[in-house]
C-alpha positions as CSV (number, residue, x, y, z in Angstrom):
1,X,-11.8,-52.3,9.0
2,X,-10.2,-52.6,5.5
3,X,-13.2,-50.7,4.0
4,X,-12.6,-47.8,6.4
5,X,-8.9,-47.7,5.4
6,X,-9.8,-47.7,1.7
7,X,-12.3,-44.8,2.3
8,X,-9.7,-42.9,4.2
9,X,-7.1,-43.5,1.4
10,X,-9.6,-42.3,-1.2
11,X,-10.4,-39.2,0.9
12,X,-6.6,-38.5,1.3
13,X,-6.2,-38.8,-2.5
14,X,-9.1,-36.4,-3.1
15,X,-7.7,-33.9,-0.6
16,X,-4.2,-34.1,-2.2
17,X,-5.6,-33.5,-5.6
18,X,-7.6,-30.5,-4.3
19,X,-4.6,-29.2,-2.5
20,X,-2.5,-29.4,-5.6
21,X,-5.1,-27.6,-7.7
22,X,-5.4,-24.9,-5.1
23,X,-1.6,-24.4,-4.8
24,X,-1.4,-24.3,-8.6
25,X,-4.1,-21.6,-8.7
26,X,-2.2,-19.7,-6.0
27,X,1.0,-19.8,-8.0
28,X,-0.7,-18.6,-11.1
29,X,-2.3,-15.7,-9.1
30,X,1.1,-14.8,-7.6
31,X,2.7,-14.7,-11.0
32,X,-0.1,-12.6,-12.4
33,X,0.1,-10.2,-9.4
34,X,3.8,-9.7,-9.8
35,X,3.1,-7.6,-12.8
36,X,1.2,-5.1,-10.7
37,X,2.9,-5.4,-7.3
38,X,6.6,-5.5,-8.4
39,X,7.6,-1.8,-8.1
40,X,11.0,-2.3,-9.7
41,X,9.8,-1.8,-13.3
42,X,7.8,1.3,-12.5
43,X,10.6,2.6,-10.3
44,X,13.1,2.3,-13.1
45,X,10.7,3.9,-15.6
46,X,10.1,6.9,-13.4
47,X,13.8,7.2,-12.5
48,X,14.7,7.3,-16.2
49,X,11.8,9.5,-17.3
50,X,11.5,11.8,-14.2
51,X,11.8,15.1,-16.1
52,X,9.5,14.0,-18.8
53,X,6.8,12.9,-16.3
54,X,7.1,16.3,-14.5
55,X,6.9,18.1,-17.8
56,X,3.7,16.2,-18.9
57,X,2.1,17.0,-15.5
58,X,2.9,20.7,-15.8
59,X,1.6,20.8,-19.4
60,X,-1.6,19.0,-18.3
61,X,-2.2,21.5,-15.5
62,X,-1.5,24.4,-17.8
63,X,-3.8,23.0,-20.5
64,X,-6.7,22.3,-18.1
65,X,-6.1,25.5,-16.1
66,X,-5.9,23.5,-12.9
67,X,-5.6,25.3,-9.6
68,X,-6.1,23.8,-6.2
69,X,-8.1,26.0,-4.0
70,X,-9.2,24.3,-0.8
71,X,-12.7,25.0,0.5
72,X,-13.3,26.8,3.8
73,X,-13.9,23.5,5.5
74,X,-10.7,22.1,4.2
75,X,-8.7,25.1,5.3
76,X,-10.2,24.8,8.8
77,X,-9.3,21.1,8.9
78,X,-5.8,21.7,7.7
79,X,-5.3,24.5,10.3
80,X,-6.7,22.4,13.1
81,X,-4.4,19.5,12.2
82,X,-1.4,21.7,12.1
83,X,-2.4,23.3,15.5
84,X,-2.8,19.8,17.1
85,X,0.6,18.7,15.7
86,X,2.3,21.8,17.0
87,X,0.7,21.3,20.4
88,X,1.7,17.6,20.5
89,X,5.3,18.5,19.5
90,X,5.5,21.1,22.3
91,X,4.2,18.6,24.8
92,X,6.9,16.1,23.7
93,X,9.6,18.7,24.0
94,X,8.4,19.7,27.5
95,X,8.3,16.1,28.6
96,X,11.8,15.4,27.4
97,X,13.1,18.5,29.2
98,X,11.4,17.2,32.4
99,X,12.9,13.8,32.0
100,X,16.4,15.2,31.5
101,X,16.1,17.4,34.6
102,X,14.5,14.7,36.8
């Protein structure tokens, strides 16, 4: 009986040590990820340098002669999505009018 208790105590000690190491690794990972997931710094940067960022983007587009021209398939897809959205919106409006009347 005492042997079993000692084995269980050793197992508990091993599990506690493993748990501590895992929680330490988790904390390190959280601290490391804060750098990438904390939007405050980037938000502040872009708020302060908004015009400069826009200017750089315009200059890059001008320098590379960038023009977005969607393909025929893309145009069809865009038009279809817009049509479906209009149709859905019209259905909602009609249903709301029915509900108000009835």
